[in-house]
KOLGU-4560 file (N, C-alpha, C; in nm, 3 decimals, padded with zeros to 5 digits):
<recs>
<n_xx: 10.202 n_yy: 09.937 n_zz: 11.131 ca_xx: 10.062 ca_yy: 09.969 ca_zz: 11.112 c_xx: 09.987 c_yy: 09.844 c_zz: 11.066 mol: A seq: 1 type: MET>
<n_xx: 09.870 n_yy: 09.830 n_zz: 11.117 ca_xx: 09.788 ca_yy: 09.716 ca_zz: 11.075 c_xx: 09.697 c_yy: 09.758 c_zz: 10.961 mol: A seq: 2 type: THR>
<n_xx: 09.661 n_yy: 09.661 n_zz: 10.880 ca_xx: 09.566 ca_yy: 09.689 ca_zz: 10.772 c_xx: 09.433 c_yy: 09.736 c_zz: 10.827 mol: A seq: 3 type: ASN>
<n_xx: 09.395 n_yy: 09.683 n_zz: 10.942 ca_xx: 09.268 ca_yy: 09.720 ca_zz: 11.003 c_xx: 09.268 c_yy: 09.869 c_zz: 11.040 mol: A seq: 4 type: GLN>
<n_xx: 09.378 n_yy: 09.917 n_zz: 11.098 ca_xx: 09.386 ca_yy: 10.058 ca_zz: 11.135 c_xx: 09.385 c_yy: 10.146 c_zz: 11.010 mol: A seq: 5 type: MET>
<n_xx: 09.458 n_yy: 10.106 n_zz: 10.906 ca_xx: 09.461 ca_yy: 10.180 ca_zz: 10.780 c_xx: 09.320 c_yy: 10.191 c_zz: 10.724 mol: A seq: 6 type: PHE>
<n_xx: 09.246 n_yy: 10.081 n_zz: 10.727 ca_xx: 09.109 ca_yy: 10.081 ca_zz: 10.675 c_xx: 09.016 c_yy: 10.169 c_zz: 10.758 mol: A seq: 7 type: GLU>
<n_xx: 09.034 n_yy: 10.170 n_zz: 10.890 ca_xx: 08.952 ca_yy: 10.257 ca_zz: 10.977 c_xx: 08.977 c_yy: 10.404 c_zz: 10.944 mol: A seq: 8 type: LYS>
<n_xx: 09.104 n_yy: 10.439 n_zz: 10.925 ca_xx: 09.138 ca_yy: 10.578 ca_zz: 10.891 c_xx: 09.081 c_yy: 10.613 c_zz: 10.755 mol: A seq: 9 type: VAL>
<n_xx: 09.095 n_yy: 10.522 n_zz: 10.661 ca_xx: 09.042 ca_yy: 10.545 ca_zz: 10.525 c_xx: 08.891 c_yy: 10.569 c_zz: 10.530 mol: A seq: 10 type: GLN>
<n_xx: 08.821 n_yy: 10.490 n_zz: 10.609 ca_xx: 08.676 ca_yy: 10.503 ca_zz: 10.622 c_xx: 08.640 c_yy: 10.637 c_zz: 10.687 mol: A seq: 11 type: LYS>
<n_xx: 08.714 n_yy: 10.678 n_zz: 10.789 ca_xx: 08.689 ca_yy: 10.806 ca_zz: 10.855 c_xx: 08.715 c_yy: 10.922 c_zz: 10.759 mol: A seq: 12 type: ALA>
<n_xx: 08.817 n_yy: 10.909 n_zz: 10.676 ca_xx: 08.847 ca_yy: 11.015 ca_zz: 10.579 c_xx: 08.734 c_yy: 11.030 c_zz: 10.478 mol: A seq: 13 type: LEU>
<n_xx: 08.664 n_yy: 10.922 n_zz: 10.449 ca_xx: 08.551 ca_yy: 10.928 ca_zz: 10.356 c_xx: 08.441 c_yy: 11.022 c_zz: 10.407 mol: A seq: 14 type: GLU>
<n_xx: 08.429 n_yy: 11.036 n_zz: 10.539 ca_xx: 08.327 ca_yy: 11.125 ca_zz: 10.594 c_xx: 08.369 c_yy: 11.271 c_zz: 10.584 mol: A seq: 15 type: THR>
<n_xx: 08.499 n_yy: 11.295 n_zz: 10.576 ca_xx: 08.553 ca_yy: 11.431 ca_zz: 10.567 c_xx: 08.564 c_yy: 11.477 c_zz: 10.422 mol: A seq: 16 type: ILE>
<n_xx: 08.590 n_yy: 11.383 n_zz: 10.335 ca_xx: 08.618 ca_yy: 11.411 ca_zz: 10.193 c_xx: 08.515 c_yy: 11.502 c_zz: 10.125 mol: A seq: 17 type: ARG>
<n_xx: 08.384 n_yy: 11.484 n_zz: 10.145 ca_xx: 08.287 ca_yy: 11.572 ca_zz: 10.076 c_xx: 08.306 c_yy: 11.720 c_zz: 10.108 mol: A seq: 18 type: PRO>
<n_xx: 08.346 n_yy: 11.750 n_zz: 10.231 ca_xx: 08.368 ca_yy: 11.891 ca_zz: 10.268 c_xx: 08.488 c_yy: 11.949 c_zz: 10.195 mol: A seq: 19 type: TYR>
<n_xx: 08.592 n_yy: 11.870 n_zz: 10.181 ca_xx: 08.711 ca_yy: 11.915 ca_zz: 10.108 c_xx: 08.680 c_yy: 11.929 c_zz: 09.959 mol: A seq: 20 type: LEU>
<n_xx: 08.606 n_yy: 11.833 n_zz: 09.905 ca_xx: 08.573 ca_yy: 11.835 ca_zz: 09.763 c_xx: 08.483 c_yy: 11.953 c_zz: 09.727 mol: A seq: 21 type: MET>
<n_xx: 08.401 n_yy: 11.996 n_zz: 09.822 ca_xx: 08.314 ca_yy: 12.111 ca_zz: 09.798 c_xx: 08.395 c_yy: 12.237 c_zz: 09.769 mol: A seq: 22 type: ALA>
<n_xx: 08.517 n_yy: 12.241 n_zz: 09.820 ca_xx: 08.607 ca_yy: 12.354 ca_zz: 09.796 c_xx: 08.714 c_yy: 12.324 c_zz: 09.692 mol: A seq: 23 type: ASP>
<n_xx: 08.697 n_yy: 12.212 n_zz: 09.620 ca_xx: 08.790 ca_yy: 12.177 ca_zz: 09.513 c_xx: 08.914 c_yy: 12.102 c_zz: 09.559 mol: A seq: 24 type: GLY>
<n_xx: 08.913 n_yy: 12.050 n_zz: 09.682 ca_xx: 09.029 ca_yy: 11.978 ca_zz: 09.733 c_xx: 08.997 c_yy: 11.833 c_zz: 09.762 mol: A seq: 25 type: GLY>
<n_xx: 09.095 n_yy: 11.765 n_zz: 09.819 ca_xx: 09.078 ca_yy: 11.625 ca_zz: 09.856 c_xx: 09.191 c_yy: 11.588 c_zz: 09.951 mol: A seq: 26 type: ASP>
<n_xx: 09.181 n_yy: 11.469 n_zz: 10.009 ca_xx: 09.284 ca_yy: 11.419 ca_zz: 10.099 c_xx: 09.313 c_yy: 11.274 c_zz: 10.061 mol: A seq: 27 type: VAL>
<n_xx: 09.441 n_yy: 11.239 n_zz: 10.063 ca_xx: 09.485 ca_yy: 11.104 ca_zz: 10.028 c_xx: 09.561 c_yy: 11.047 c_zz: 10.148 mol: A seq: 28 type: GLU>
<n_xx: 09.524 n_yy: 10.928 n_zz: 10.192 ca_xx: 09.592 ca_yy: 10.863 ca_zz: 10.303 c_xx: 09.723 c_yy: 10.803 c_zz: 10.253 mol: A seq: 29 type: LEU>
<n_xx: 09.834 n_yy: 10.838 n_zz: 10.319 ca_xx: 09.966 ca_yy: 10.790 ca_zz: 10.281 c_xx: 10.011 c_yy: 10.678 c_zz: 10.373 mol: A seq: 30 type: VAL>
<n_xx: 10.000 n_yy: 10.700 n_zz: 10.505 ca_xx: 10.052 ca_yy: 10.603 ca_zz: 10.601 c_xx: 09.987 c_yy: 10.623 c_zz: 10.737 mol: A seq: 31 type: ASN>
<n_xx: 09.982 n_yy: 10.515 n_zz: 10.815 ca_xx: 09.942 ca_yy: 10.521 ca_zz: 10.955 c_xx: 10.050 c_yy: 10.445 c_zz: 11.031 mol: A seq: 32 type: VAL>
<n_xx: 10.121 n_yy: 10.515 n_zz: 11.120 ca_xx: 10.230 ca_yy: 10.450 ca_zz: 11.193 c_xx: 10.177 c_yy: 10.375 c_zz: 11.314 mol: A seq: 33 type: SER>
<n_xx: 10.260 n_yy: 10.287 n_zz: 11.369 ca_xx: 10.224 ca_yy: 10.213 ca_zz: 11.489 c_xx: 10.208 c_yy: 10.306 c_zz: 11.609 mol: A seq: 34 type: ASP>
<n_xx: 10.265 n_yy: 10.425 n_zz: 11.601 ca_xx: 10.256 ca_yy: 10.524 ca_zz: 11.709 c_xx: 10.131 c_yy: 10.610 c_zz: 11.700 mol: A seq: 35 type: GLU>
<n_xx: 10.047 n_yy: 10.587 n_zz: 11.600 ca_xx: 09.923 ca_yy: 10.663 ca_zz: 11.586 c_xx: 09.939 c_yy: 10.793 c_zz: 11.509 mol: A seq: 36 type: GLY>
<n_xx: 10.045 n_yy: 10.803 n_zz: 11.428 ca_xx: 10.067 ca_yy: 10.921 ca_zz: 11.345 c_xx: 10.012 c_yy: 10.890 c_zz: 11.205 mol: A seq: 37 type: ILE>
<n_xx: 09.919 n_yy: 10.973 n_zz: 11.160 ca_xx: 09.859 ca_yy: 10.956 ca_zz: 11.028 c_xx: 09.923 c_yy: 11.055 c_zz: 10.932 mol: A seq: 38 type: VAL>
<n_xx: 09.971 n_yy: 11.006 n_zz: 10.819 ca_xx: 10.028 ca_yy: 11.092 ca_zz: 10.715 c_xx: 09.929 c_yy: 11.100 c_zz: 10.600 mol: A seq: 39 type: GLU>
<n_xx: 09.896 n_yy: 11.223 n_zz: 10.563 ca_xx: 09.804 ca_yy: 11.245 ca_zz: 10.452 c_xx: 09.865 c_yy: 11.343 c_zz: 10.353 mol: A seq: 40 type: VAL>
<n_xx: 09.815 n_yy: 11.337 n_zz: 10.232 ca_xx: 09.854 ca_yy: 11.432 ca_zz: 10.128 c_xx: 09.730 c_yy: 11.510 c_zz: 10.089 mol: A seq: 41 type: ARG>
<n_xx: 09.735 n_yy: 11.641 n_zz: 10.107 ca_xx: 09.625 ca_yy: 11.727 ca_zz: 10.063 c_xx: 09.643 c_yy: 11.752 c_zz: 09.914 mol: A seq: 42 type: LEU>
<n_xx: 09.535 n_yy: 11.737 n_zz: 09.838 ca_xx: 09.545 ca_yy: 11.751 ca_zz: 09.693 c_xx: 09.443 c_yy: 11.853 c_zz: 09.643 mol: A seq: 43 type: THR>
<n_xx: 09.451 n_yy: 11.881 n_zz: 09.515 ca_xx: 09.360 ca_yy: 11.978 ca_zz: 09.453 c_xx: 09.380 c_yy: 12.115 c_zz: 09.513 mol: A seq: 44 type: GLY>
<n_xx: 09.272 n_yy: 12.186 n_zz: 09.536 ca_xx: 09.280 ca_yy: 12.322 ca_zz: 09.589 c_xx: 09.342 c_yy: 12.324 c_zz: 09.729 mol: A seq: 45 type: ALA>
<n_xx: 09.333 n_yy: 12.212 n_zz: 09.802 ca_xx: 09.389 ca_yy: 12.207 ca_zz: 09.938 c_xx: 09.542 c_yy: 12.204 c_zz: 09.938 mol: A seq: 46 type: CYS>
<n_xx: 09.602 n_yy: 12.162 n_zz: 09.829 ca_xx: 09.748 ca_yy: 12.147 ca_zz: 09.828 c_xx: 09.822 c_yy: 12.279 c_zz: 09.842 mol: A seq: 47 type: SER>
<n_xx: 09.766 n_yy: 12.388 n_zz: 09.792 ca_xx: 09.836 ca_yy: 12.516 ca_zz: 09.802 c_xx: 09.751 c_yy: 12.625 c_zz: 09.868 mol: A seq: 48 type: ASP>
<n_xx: 09.649 n_yy: 12.583 n_zz: 09.940 ca_xx: 09.563 ca_yy: 12.679 ca_zz: 10.010 c_xx: 09.632 c_yy: 12.731 c_zz: 10.135 mol: A seq: 49 type: CYS>
<n_xx: 09.627 n_yy: 12.862 n_zz: 10.158 ca_xx: 09.689 ca_yy: 12.917 ca_zz: 10.279 c_xx: 09.623 c_yy: 12.868 c_zz: 10.408 mol: A seq: 50 type: PRO>
<n_xx: 09.502 n_yy: 12.818 n_zz: 10.398 ca_xx: 09.431 ca_yy: 12.769 ca_zz: 10.517 c_xx: 09.447 c_yy: 12.618 c_zz: 10.536 mol: A seq: 51 type: MET>
<n_xx: 09.533 n_yy: 12.554 n_zz: 10.459 ca_xx: 09.542 ca_yy: 12.408 ca_zz: 10.463 c_xx: 09.586 c_yy: 12.356 c_zz: 10.600 mol: A seq: 52 type: SER>
<n_xx: 09.673 n_yy: 12.426 n_zz: 10.671 ca_xx: 09.713 ca_yy: 12.378 ca_zz: 10.804 c_xx: 09.596 c_yy: 12.381 c_zz: 10.902 mol: A seq: 53 type: GLN>
<n_xx: 09.512 n_yy: 12.483 n_zz: 10.889 ca_xx: 09.395 ca_yy: 12.490 ca_zz: 10.974 c_xx: 09.297 c_yy: 12.377 c_zz: 10.940 mol: A seq: 54 type: MET>
<n_xx: 09.280 n_yy: 12.352 n_zz: 10.812 ca_xx: 09.194 ca_yy: 12.242 ca_zz: 10.768 c_xx: 09.247 c_yy: 12.110 c_zz: 10.821 mol: A seq: 55 type: THR>
<n_xx: 09.378 n_yy: 12.093 n_zz: 10.815 ca_xx: 09.440 ca_yy: 11.970 ca_zz: 10.860 c_xx: 09.417 c_yy: 11.950 c_zz: 11.010 mol: A seq: 56 type: LEU>
<n_xx: 09.441 n_yy: 12.052 n_zz: 11.091 ca_xx: 09.428 ca_yy: 12.040 ca_zz: 11.237 c_xx: 09.283 c_yy: 12.041 c_zz: 11.283 mol: A seq: 57 type: ARG>
<n_xx: 09.208 n_yy: 12.142 n_zz: 11.242 ca_xx: 09.072 ca_yy: 12.160 ca_zz: 11.293 c_xx: 08.973 c_yy: 12.063 c_zz: 11.230 mol: A seq: 58 type: ALA>
<n_xx: 09.000 n_yy: 12.021 n_zz: 11.108 ca_xx: 08.906 ca_yy: 11.932 ca_zz: 11.039 c_xx: 08.950 c_yy: 11.787 c_zz: 11.041 mol: A seq: 59 type: GLY>
<n_xx: 09.056 n_yy: 11.758 n_zz: 10.969 ca_xx: 09.100 ca_yy: 11.620 ca_zz: 10.949 c_xx: 09.148 c_yy: 11.558 c_zz: 11.080 mol: A seq: 60 type: VAL>
<n_xx: 09.241 n_yy: 11.624 n_zz: 11.147 ca_xx: 09.298 ca_yy: 11.566 ca_zz: 11.269 c_xx: 09.192 c_yy: 11.547 c_zz: 11.377 mol: A seq: 61 type: GLU>
<n_xx: 09.113 n_yy: 11.650 n_zz: 11.399 ca_xx: 09.010 ca_yy: 11.641 ca_zz: 11.503 c_xx: 08.913 c_yy: 11.526 c_zz: 11.476 mol: A seq: 62 type: ARG>
<n_xx: 08.871 n_yy: 11.512 n_zz: 11.352 ca_xx: 08.776 ca_yy: 11.404 ca_zz: 11.317 c_xx: 08.838 c_yy: 11.266 c_zz: 11.338 mol: A seq: 63 type: ALA>
<n_xx: 08.963 n_yy: 11.250 n_zz: 11.296 ca_xx: 09.026 ca_yy: 11.119 ca_zz: 11.309 c_xx: 09.050 c_yy: 11.082 c_zz: 11.455 mol: A seq: 64 type: LEU>
<n_xx: 09.096 n_yy: 11.179 n_zz: 11.535 ca_xx: 09.120 ca_yy: 11.151 ca_zz: 11.677 c_xx: 08.989 c_yy: 11.118 c_zz: 11.748 mol: A seq: 65 type: ILE>
<n_xx: 08.883 n_yy: 11.186 n_zz: 11.712 ca_xx: 08.752 ca_yy: 11.161 ca_zz: 11.773 c_xx: 08.698 c_yy: 11.022 c_zz: 11.734 mol: A seq: 66 type: ARG>
<n_xx: 08.719 n_yy: 10.983 n_zz: 11.608 ca_xx: 08.661 ca_yy: 10.860 ca_zz: 11.558 c_xx: 08.741 c_yy: 10.734 c_zz: 11.588 mol: A seq: 67 type: GLU>
<n_xx: 08.874 n_yy: 10.747 n_zz: 11.598 ca_xx: 08.958 ca_yy: 10.628 ca_zz: 11.604 c_xx: 09.050 c_yy: 10.634 c_zz: 11.726 mol: A seq: 68 type: ILE>
<n_xx: 09.027 n_yy: 10.548 n_zz: 11.824 ca_xx: 09.118 ca_yy: 10.542 ca_zz: 11.939 c_xx: 09.259 c_yy: 10.506 c_zz: 11.893 mol: A seq: 69 type: PRO>
<n_xx: 09.356 n_yy: 10.572 n_zz: 11.949 ca_xx: 09.496 ca_yy: 10.543 ca_zz: 11.915 c_xx: 09.558 c_yy: 10.640 c_zz: 11.818 mol: A seq: 70 type: GLY>
<n_xx: 09.476 n_yy: 10.720 n_zz: 11.750 ca_xx: 09.531 ca_yy: 10.822 ca_zz: 11.660 c_xx: 09.574 c_yy: 10.941 c_zz: 11.745 mol: A seq: 71 type: ILE>
<n_xx: 09.701 n_yy: 10.982 n_zz: 11.728 ca_xx: 09.755 ca_yy: 11.090 ca_zz: 11.809 c_xx: 09.775 c_yy: 11.219 c_zz: 11.732 mol: A seq: 72 type: ARG>
<n_xx: 09.808 n_yy: 11.208 n_zz: 11.603 ca_xx: 09.840 ca_yy: 11.328 ca_zz: 11.527 c_xx: 09.824 c_yy: 11.299 c_zz: 11.378 mol: A seq: 73 type: ARG>
<n_xx: 09.797 n_yy: 11.407 n_zz: 11.302 ca_xx: 09.790 ca_yy: 11.398 ca_zz: 11.157 c_xx: 09.892 c_yy: 11.494 c_zz: 11.100 mol: A seq: 74 type: VAL>
<n_xx: 09.972 n_yy: 11.445 n_zz: 11.005 ca_xx: 10.074 ca_yy: 11.527 ca_zz: 10.941 c_xx: 10.052 c_yy: 11.526 c_zz: 10.790 mol: A seq: 75 type: GLU>
<n_xx: 10.079 n_yy: 11.641 n_zz: 10.730 ca_xx: 10.072 ca_yy: 11.651 ca_zz: 10.583 c_xx: 10.209 c_yy: 11.619 c_zz: 10.526 mol: A seq: 76 type: ALA>
<n_xx: 10.210 n_yy: 11.539 n_zz: 10.421 ca_xx: 10.334 ca_yy: 11.507 ca_zz: 10.349 c_xx: 10.316 c_yy: 11.545 c_zz: 10.203 mol: A seq: 77 type: VAL>
<n_xx: 10.426 n_yy: 11.562 n_zz: 10.134 ca_xx: 10.421 ca_yy: 11.596 ca_zz: 09.991 c_xx: 10.427 c_yy: 11.472 c_zz: 09.905 mol: A seq: 78 type: ASN>
</recs>
């Protein structure tokens, strides 16, 4: 992973973060692989929310894939 790609993902997450924080949650960037796999940690209310997988796919993943060429998937890690 390049620092530039990590920074692009971090910047894109900043646009998503206010929506998560409005519900008491947040997202932390863990890693971006050379294959375009982004690893994030959902925190706060998002960490144990039953809808967190939907938030991850429909919100976080969709936004990152739309904003950053080369991103293929977003995975939640503990």
